[in-house]
TIDREN-218204 format. One record per residue: x, y negated, z of N, C-alpha, C, O in turn; residue number from 1; residue in one letter. Coordinates in nm, 2 decimals, decimal comma. Layout:
BEGIN
     npx     npy     npz    capx    capy    capz     cpx     cpy     cpz     opx     opy     opz  lumba  guvex
       X       Y       Z       X       Y       Z       X       Y       Z       X       Y       Z    NUM      A
...
//
This chain:
BEGIN
     npx     npy     npz    capx    capy    capz     cpx     cpy     cpz     opx     opy     opz  lumba  guvex
    3,00    0,52    0,27    3,04    0,62    0,38    2,94    0,52    0,49    2,92    0,40    0,49      1      M
    2,90    0,61    0,56    2,83    0,57    0,71    2,90    0,63    0,81    2,96    0,74    0,80      2      I
    2,91    0,55    0,93    2,95    0,60    1,06    2,86    0,73    1,13    2,74    0,72    1,16      3      W
    2,92    0,83    1,14    2,85    0,94    1,21    2,93    0,95    1,36    3,06    0,95    1,36      4      R
    2,86    0,97    1,46    2,89    0,99    1,57    2,98    1,09    1,59    3,07    1,09    1,68      5      D
    2,96    1,20    1,51    3,05    1,33    1,52    3,19    1,29    1,47    3,28    1,37    1,49      6      Q
    3,23    1,18    1,39    3,34    1,16    1,33    3,46    1,18    1,42    3,44    1,14    1,54      7      L
    3,57    1,24    1,38    3,68    1,27    1,47    3,78    1,15    1,47    3,88    1,15    1,39      8      D
    3,75    1,05    1,54    3,82    0,92    1,54    3,99    0,94    1,56    4,07    0,85    1,52      9      T
    4,02    1,06    1,61    4,16    1,07    1,66    4,23    1,10    1,52    4,36    1,11    1,51     10      T
    4,15    1,12    1,41    4,24    1,16    1,28    4,24    1,03    1,19    4,28    1,03    1,07     11      R
    4,19    0,91    1,26    4,18    0,79    1,17    4,29    0,70    1,20    4,33    0,69    1,32     12      L
    4,35    0,64    1,11    4,44    0,55    1,11    4,37    0,40    1,13    4,33    0,33    1,04     13      A
    4,36    0,36    1,25    4,28    0,24    1,30    4,36    0,10    1,25    4,48    0,09    1,24     14      L
    4,27    0,01    1,22    4,33   -0,13    1,19    4,39   -0,18    1,32    4,35   -0,16    1,43     15      P
    4,52   -0,25    1,28    4,59   -0,32    1,38    4,61   -0,46    1,34    4,62   -0,50    1,22     16      H
    4,62   -0,54    1,45    4,65   -0,67    1,45    4,82   -0,71    1,42    4,90   -0,62    1,45     17      Q
    4,85   -0,82    1,38    5,00   -0,84    1,37    5,07   -0,81    1,50    5,18   -0,77    1,50     18      E
    5,02   -0,83    1,63    5,07   -0,80    1,74    5,06   -0,66    1,79    5,10   -0,63    1,90     19      T
    5,01   -0,58    1,71    4,97   -0,44    1,74    4,85   -0,39    1,82    4,83   -0,28    1,86     20      G
    4,78   -0,50    1,84    4,64   -0,49    1,90    4,55   -0,44    1,79    4,55   -0,48    1,68     21      T
    4,47   -0,33    1,85    4,38   -0,27    1,77    4,24   -0,37    1,75    4,19   -0,43    1,84     22      L
    4,21   -0,37    1,60    4,10   -0,45    1,57    3,98   -0,35    1,62    3,99   -0,23    1,63     23      Y
    3,86   -0,44    1,65    3,74   -0,38    1,65    3,70   -0,29    1,53    3,69   -0,35    1,42     24      E
    3,66   -0,17    1,54    3,63   -0,10    1,42    3,48   -0,09    1,39    3,39   -0,04    1,47     25      V
    3,45   -0,15    1,25    3,31   -0,14    1,23    3,26   -0,03    1,19    3,31    0,04    1,11     26      Y
    3,15   -0,01    1,25    3,09    0,13    1,24    2,94    0,11    1,16    2,84    0,09    1,22     27      R
    2,97    0,11    1,01    2,85    0,09    0,92    2,76    0,22    0,95    2,80    0,33    0,97     28      R
    2,63    0,17    0,95    2,51    0,27    0,97    2,44    0,29    0,84    2,37    0,39    0,83     29      K
    2,46    0,21    0,75    2,38    0,23    0,62    2,50    0,22    0,50    2,60    0,15    0,50     30      E
    2,46    0,31    0,41    2,55    0,34    0,29    2,56    0,20    0,21    2,47    0,13    0,19     31      A
    2,70    0,17    0,17    2,72    0,07    0,08    2,82    0,13   -0,02    2,93    0,16    0,02     32      V
    2,79    0,14   -0,14    2,90    0,19   -0,24    3,03    0,13   -0,26    3,13    0,18   -0,30     33      A
    3,01   -0,02   -0,24    3,12   -0,10   -0,27    3,22   -0,15   -0,14    3,30   -0,24   -0,15     34      S
    3,20   -0,08   -0,05    3,27   -0,13    0,07    3,29   -0,03    0,19    3,21    0,06    0,20     35      D
    3,40   -0,05    0,26    3,42    0,03    0,38    3,45    0,17    0,36    3,41    0,25    0,45     36      D
    3,52    0,23    0,26    3,54    0,35    0,21    3,64    0,40    0,32    3,74    0,34    0,34     37      L
    3,61    0,51    0,41    3,71    0,58    0,48    3,73    0,70    0,44    3,65    0,79    0,46     38      M
    3,86    0,71    0,39    3,91    0,85    0,32    4,06    0,88    0,36    4,14    0,80    0,39     39      I
    4,08    1,01    0,35    4,22    1,03    0,40    4,31    1,02    0,25    4,25    1,02    0,14     40      S
    4,44    1,00    0,27    4,51    1,01    0,17    4,52    1,12    0,08    4,53    1,10   -0,04     41      L
    4,51    1,25    0,13    4,49    1,37    0,07    4,36    1,38   -0,02    4,36    1,42   -0,13     42      Q
    4,24    1,33    0,04    4,12    1,33   -0,04    4,13    1,22   -0,15    4,08    1,24   -0,26     43      D
    4,20    1,10   -0,13    4,20    0,99   -0,24    4,30    1,06   -0,35    4,28    1,04   -0,47     44      M
    4,40    1,15   -0,32    4,50    1,19   -0,40    4,40    1,30   -0,50    4,41    1,30   -0,62     45      A
    4,33    1,39   -0,43    4,24    1,47   -0,50    4,14    1,41   -0,59    4,11    1,45   -0,70     46      T
    4,09    1,31   -0,53    4,01    1,22   -0,62    4,08    1,17   -0,76    4,03    1,16   -0,87     47      F
    4,20    1,13   -0,73    4,27    1,06   -0,83    4,33    1,18   -0,93    4,33    1,15   -1,05     48      G
    4,38    1,27   -0,90    4,39    1,39   -0,98    4,28    1,42   -1,07    4,29    1,43   -1,19     49      K
    4,16    1,44   -0,99    4,03    1,47   -1,09    3,99    1,37   -1,17    3,94    1,39   -1,28     50      A
    4,02    1,25   -1,13    4,00    1,13   -1,23    4,09    1,13   -1,34    4,04    1,12   -1,46     51      L
    4,21    1,15   -1,33    4,30    1,16   -1,42    4,27    1,26   -1,51    4,27    1,23   -1,63     52      I
    4,24    1,39   -1,48    4,21    1,51   -1,56    4,07    1,48   -1,61    4,03    1,58   -1,66     53      A
    4,00    1,39   -1,60    3,85    1,36   -1,63    3,77    1,48   -1,59    3,70    1,53   -1,67     54      Q
    3,78    1,54   -1,47    3,71    1,65   -1,43    3,58    1,57   -1,32    3,61    1,48   -1,25     55      K
    3,49    1,62   -1,33    3,37    1,57   -1,25    3,31    1,45   -1,30    3,23    1,39   -1,23     56      N
    3,34    1,42   -1,43    3,28    1,29   -1,50    3,26    1,34   -1,64    3,34    1,41   -1,70     57      I
    3,15    1,28   -1,70    3,14    1,33   -1,85    3,23    1,25   -1,92    3,29    1,16   -1,86     58      S
    3,26    1,27   -2,04    3,33    1,19   -2,14    3,27    1,06   -2,17    3,34    0,96   -2,20     59      E
    3,13    1,06   -2,18    3,07    0,94   -2,19    3,09    0,84   -2,08    3,12    0,72   -2,12     60      K
    3,08    0,87   -1,95    3,08    0,78   -1,84    3,24    0,73   -1,82    3,26    0,62   -1,78     61      W
    3,33    0,82   -1,84    3,48    0,80   -1,84    3,50    0,68   -1,95    3,56    0,58   -1,92     62      Y
    3,45    0,70   -2,06    3,48    0,59   -2,16    3,41    0,47   -2,09    3,48    0,37   -2,08     63      K
    3,29    0,48   -2,03    3,23    0,35   -1,98    3,29    0,29   -1,88    3,29    0,17   -1,87     64      E
    3,36    0,38   -1,79    3,44    0,33   -1,68    3,57    0,24   -1,73    3,61    0,14   -1,68     65      M
    3,63    0,30   -1,84    3,76    0,24   -1,87    3,73    0,12   -1,98    3,81    0,03   -2,01     66      I
    3,62    0,13   -2,03    3,60    0,00   -2,12    3,60   -0,12   -2,06    3,54   -0,14   -1,96     67      H
    3,66   -0,22   -2,12    3,68   -0,36   -2,08    3,56   -0,43   -2,09    3,53   -0,47   -2,21     68      P
    3,47   -0,46   -1,98    3,36   -0,55   -2,00    3,39   -0,69   -1,97    3,31   -0,77   -2,02     69      Y
    3,47   -0,74   -1,91    3,51   -0,87   -1,91    3,67   -0,89   -1,89    3,74   -0,80   -1,84     70      S
    3,72   -1,00   -1,93    3,85   -1,03   -1,91    3,87   -1,12   -1,78    3,80   -1,22   -1,76     71      E
    3,97   -1,07   -1,69    3,99   -1,14   -1,57    4,08   -1,27   -1,59    4,06   -1,38   -1,54     72      M
    4,17   -1,23   -1,68    4,28   -1,29   -1,75    4,36   -1,21   -1,86    4,35   -1,09   -1,87     73      K
    4,43   -1,28   -1,95    4,50   -1,21   -2,07    4,58   -1,09   -1,99    4,66   -1,09   -1,89     74      P
    4,54   -0,98   -2,05    4,61   -0,86   -2,02    4,56   -0,81   -1,89    4,63   -0,73   -1,82     75      G
    4,44   -0,84   -1,84    4,38   -0,79   -1,71    4,23   -0,78   -1,74    4,17   -0,88   -1,76     76      T
    4,17   -0,67   -1,74    4,01   -0,66   -1,77    3,95   -0,59   -1,65    4,00   -0,53   -1,56     77      E
    3,83   -0,62   -1,67    3,74   -0,53   -1,57    3,66   -0,43   -1,64    3,59   -0,47   -1,74     78      M
    3,65   -0,31   -1,59    3,59   -0,21   -1,64    3,48   -0,19   -1,53    3,44   -0,27   -1,45     79      G
    3,43   -0,05   -1,54    3,31   -0,02   -1,46    3,38    0,03   -1,33    3,43    0,15   -1,32     80      L
    3,38   -0,07   -1,22    3,46   -0,04   -1,08    3,60   -0,03   -1,10    3,66    0,00   -1,00     81      S
    3,66   -0,05   -1,19    3,81   -0,05   -1,21    3,86   -0,17   -1,27    3,79   -0,22   -1,36     82      W
    3,98   -0,22   -1,23    4,05   -0,31   -1,31    4,12   -0,24   -1,42    4,18   -0,14   -1,38     83      I
    4,12   -0,26   -1,55    4,19   -0,19   -1,65    4,29   -0,26   -1,70    4,27   -0,37   -1,75     84      V
    4,41   -0,21   -1,69    4,53   -0,30   -1,76    4,57   -0,23   -1,88    4,61   -0,12   -1,86     85      L
    4,55   -0,28   -2,01    4,59   -0,21   -2,12    4,74   -0,23   -2,14    4,80   -0,32   -2,10     86      P
    4,80   -0,13   -2,21    4,94   -0,15   -2,27    5,03   -0,19   -2,15    5,10   -0,30   -2,15     87      K
    5,04   -0,11   -2,07    5,14   -0,13   -1,94    5,29   -0,05   -1,99    5,29    0,06   -2,03     88      V
    5,40   -0,12   -1,97    5,52   -0,07   -1,95    5,56   -0,04   -2,10    5,49   -0,08   -2,20     89      G
    5,68    0,03   -2,10    5,72    0,06   -2,24    5,65    0,16   -2,33    5,66    0,15   -2,45     90      T
    5,59    0,26   -2,25    5,48    0,34   -2,32    5,34    0,28   -2,36    5,26    0,33   -2,43     91      K
    5,32    0,17   -2,30    5,20    0,08   -2,34    5,09    0,17   -2,31    5,01    0,19   -2,40     92      E
    5,07    0,22   -2,20    4,97    0,31   -2,15    4,86    0,22   -2,07    4,90    0,12   -2,02     93      E
    4,75    0,25   -2,06    4,66    0,21   -1,97    4,66    0,22   -1,84    4,70    0,33   -1,80     94      Y
    4,63    0,13   -1,73    4,64    0,17   -1,61    4,50    0,15   -1,54    4,45    0,04   -1,57     95      V
    4,45    0,22   -1,46    4,34    0,19   -1,36    4,37    0,16   -1,24    4,44    0,23   -1,17     96      L
    4,32    0,05   -1,20    4,37   -0,02   -1,07    4,25   -0,04   -0,97    4,14   -0,06   -1,01     97      F
    4,26   -0,02   -0,84    4,17   -0,10   -0,76    4,24   -0,12   -0,63    4,34   -0,06   -0,62     98      N
    4,19   -0,19   -0,54    4,24   -0,25   -0,42    4,11   -0,28   -0,33    4,00   -0,32   -0,37     99      A
    4,16   -0,26   -0,18    4,06   -0,30   -0,10    4,14   -0,34    0,03    4,25   -0,29    0,05    100      G
    4,07   -0,43    0,10    4,12   -0,46    0,23    4,00   -0,52    0,33    3,90   -0,58    0,29    101      S
    4,05   -0,49    0,46    3,96   -0,56    0,56    4,07   -0,59    0,66    4,18   -0,54    0,65    102      D
    4,03   -0,68    0,77    4,13   -0,71    0,87    4,20   -0,59    0,91    4,14   -0,49    0,95    103      P
    4,33   -0,59    0,90    4,41   -0,49    0,96    4,41   -0,36    0,86    4,46   -0,25    0,90    104      G
    4,37   -0,37    0,75    4,38   -0,25    0,66    4,39   -0,30    0,53    4,31   -0,39    0,50    105      T
    4,47   -0,25    0,42    4,50   -0,26    0,28    4,51   -0,12    0,20    4,56   -0,02    0,26    106      N
    4,46   -0,12    0,10    4,49   -0,01    0,00    4,50   -0,04   -0,12    4,43   -0,14   -0,16    107      A
    4,58    0,02   -0,22    4,59    0,01   -0,37    4,58    0,17   -0,42    4,61    0,26   -0,35    108      I
    4,53    0,18   -0,54    4,52    0,29   -0,62    4,55    0,24   -0,76    4,49    0,15   -0,82    109      I
    4,65    0,29   -0,81    4,69    0,28   -0,95    4,72    0,42   -1,02    4,79    0,51   -0,99    110      A
    4,62    0,41   -1,14    4,64    0,56   -1,20    4,69    0,53   -1,35    4,66    0,42   -1,40    111      F
    4,76    0,63   -1,40    4,82    0,63   -1,52    4,76    0,75   -1,60    4,83    0,85   -1,61    112      F
    4,65    0,75   -1,65    4,58    0,87   -1,69    4,66    0,95   -1,81    4,66    1,07   -1,82    113      P
    4,73    0,85   -1,90    4,79    0,92   -2,01    4,92    0,99   -1,98    4,95    1,10   -2,04    114      E
    5,00    0,94   -1,89    5,11    1,01   -1,83    5,09    1,09   -1,70    5,19    1,14   -1,64    115      S
    4,95    1,11   -1,66    4,92    1,20   -1,54    5,01    1,16   -1,41    5,07    1,24   -1,33    116      Q
    5,00    1,02   -1,40    5,08    0,97   -1,28    4,99    0,88   -1,21    4,90    0,81   -1,27    117      R
    5,01    0,87   -1,06    4,94    0,76   -0,99    5,01    0,73   -0,88    5,10    0,80   -0,84    118      G
    4,98    0,62   -0,81    5,03    0,59   -0,68    4,93    0,52   -0,60    4,87    0,41   -0,64    119      L
    4,91    0,57   -0,47    4,81    0,54   -0,37    4,89    0,49   -0,25    4,97    0,56   -0,20    120      I
    4,87    0,39   -0,20    4,92    0,32   -0,09    4,82    0,27    0,02    4,73    0,19   -0,01    121      V
    4,82    0,31    0,14    4,74    0,27    0,23    4,79    0,23    0,36    4,88    0,30    0,42    122      M
    4,76    0,11    0,41    4,83    0,08    0,54    4,71    0,04    0,64    4,59    0,01    0,61    123      T
    4,75    0,03    0,77    4,66   -0,01    0,88    4,72   -0,12    0,97    4,70   -0,11    1,10    124      N
    4,78   -0,21    0,92    4,83   -0,33    0,97    4,81   -0,46    0,89    4,79   -0,46    0,77    125      G
    4,80   -0,56    0,97    4,78   -0,71    0,90    4,87   -0,74    0,77    4,83   -0,80    0,68    126      D
    5,00   -0,68    0,79    5,09   -0,73    0,67    5,10   -0,62    0,56    5,19   -0,62    0,48    127      H
    4,98   -0,53    0,56    4,98   -0,43    0,47    5,00   -0,46    0,32    5,06   -0,38    0,25    128      G
    4,94   -0,58    0,28    4,96   -0,62    0,15    5,11   -0,63    0,11    5,16   -0,58    0,01    129      R
    5,17   -0,70    0,19    5,30   -0,75    0,18    5,39   -0,61    0,15    5,47   -0,60    0,07    130      D
    5,35   -0,50    0,23    5,41   -0,38    0,23    5,38   -0,30    0,09    5,46   -0,24    0,02    131      I
    5,26   -0,31    0,07    5,22   -0,25   -0,07    5,30   -0,30   -0,19    5,36   -0,22   -0,26    132      I
    5,28   -0,44   -0,21    5,36   -0,51   -0,31    5,51   -0,47   -0,32    5,56   -0,45   -0,43    133      M
    5,58   -0,45   -0,20    5,71   -0,38   -0,22    5,73   -0,26   -0,26    5,82   -0,22   -0,33    134      K
    5,62   -0,19   -0,22    5,62   -0,02   -0,25    5,60   -0,02   -0,41    5,67    0,05   -0,48    135      V
    5,50   -0,11   -0,46    5,47   -0,09   -0,59    5,58   -0,12   -0,68    5,61   -0,05   -0,77    136      V
    5,66   -0,24   -0,64    5,76   -0,30   -0,74    5,89   -0,19   -0,72    5,97   -0,18   -0,80    137      A
    5,88   -0,12   -0,60    6,01   -0,03   -0,58    5,98    0,11   -0,62    6,08    0,18   -0,64    138      A
    5,87    0,16   -0,64    5,83    0,27   -0,67    5,81    0,30   -0,82    5,86    0,40   -0,88    139      T
    5,74    0,22   -0,88    5,70    0,23   -1,04    5,79    0,16   -1,12    5,81    0,04   -1,10    140      L
    5,84    0,21   -1,23    5,91    0,13   -1,32    5,82    0,01   -1,39    5,88   -0,09   -1,45    141      A
    5,68    0,03   -1,38    5,60   -0,07   -1,44    5,56   -0,17   -1,32    5,51   -0,27   -1,35    142      E
    5,59   -0,13   -1,20    5,56   -0,21   -1,09    5,57   -0,37   -1,10    5,48   -0,45   -1,09    143      G
    5,69   -0,42   -1,13    5,70   -0,56   -1,14    5,58   -0,63   -1,26    5,53   -0,74   -1,24    144      P
    5,57   -0,54   -1,37    5,46   -0,59   -1,47    5,32   -0,58   -1,39    5,24   -0,68   -1,39    145      E
    5,30   -0,48   -1,33    5,17   -0,46   -1,27    5,15   -0,58   -1,18    5,04   -0,64   -1,18    146      L
    5,24   -0,62   -1,10    5,23   -0,72   -1,00    5,20   -0,86   -1,06    5,12   -0,94   -1,01    147      L
    5,28   -0,88   -1,18    5,26   -1,00   -1,26    5,12   -1,01   -1,30    5,05   -1,11   -1,28    148      Q
    5,07   -0,90   -1,37    4,95   -0,91   -1,45    4,83   -0,92   -1,36    4,72   -0,96   -1,39    149      R
    4,86   -0,87   -1,23    4,76   -0,88   -1,11    4,76   -0,99   -1,04    4,68   -1,01   -0,95    150      L
    4,85   -1,06   -1,05    4,87   -1,21   -0,98    4,94   -1,17   -0,83    4,94   -1,25   -0,73    151      G
    5,00   -1,06   -0,81    5,07   -1,05   -0,68    5,23   -1,08   -0,69    5,30   -1,07   -0,59    152      G
//
């Protein structure tokens, strides 16, 4: 994502400090695939639905994406750009997980491709991570297990 001057900033949830003061917004001028994604919840959900349905990605690349390339710790592996959690919950299905943060912003995405479910939580305040952990624990039956395996 790169910052474009014509971007409608009135539609952005801008990052806030604990006091409610707005953080200065970083306006990236060159594309970097691994950071500073600015996306709406609706667009992220559309992406998630397509990912779960394996649309717009070949079977070969989907398998590469979910393949565990390294073990972060027992039961938590790193795939291609995704944390892969095998055998989660009573159904023992795999979960694709990713998270990101900058000062005043936090986001997580957790997709359960086998049961066609997902959870996306985005916040725009300094305590967003705390809120996200509570939402994950309260919303997903597998939430406490996810948090434990991810170290949250």
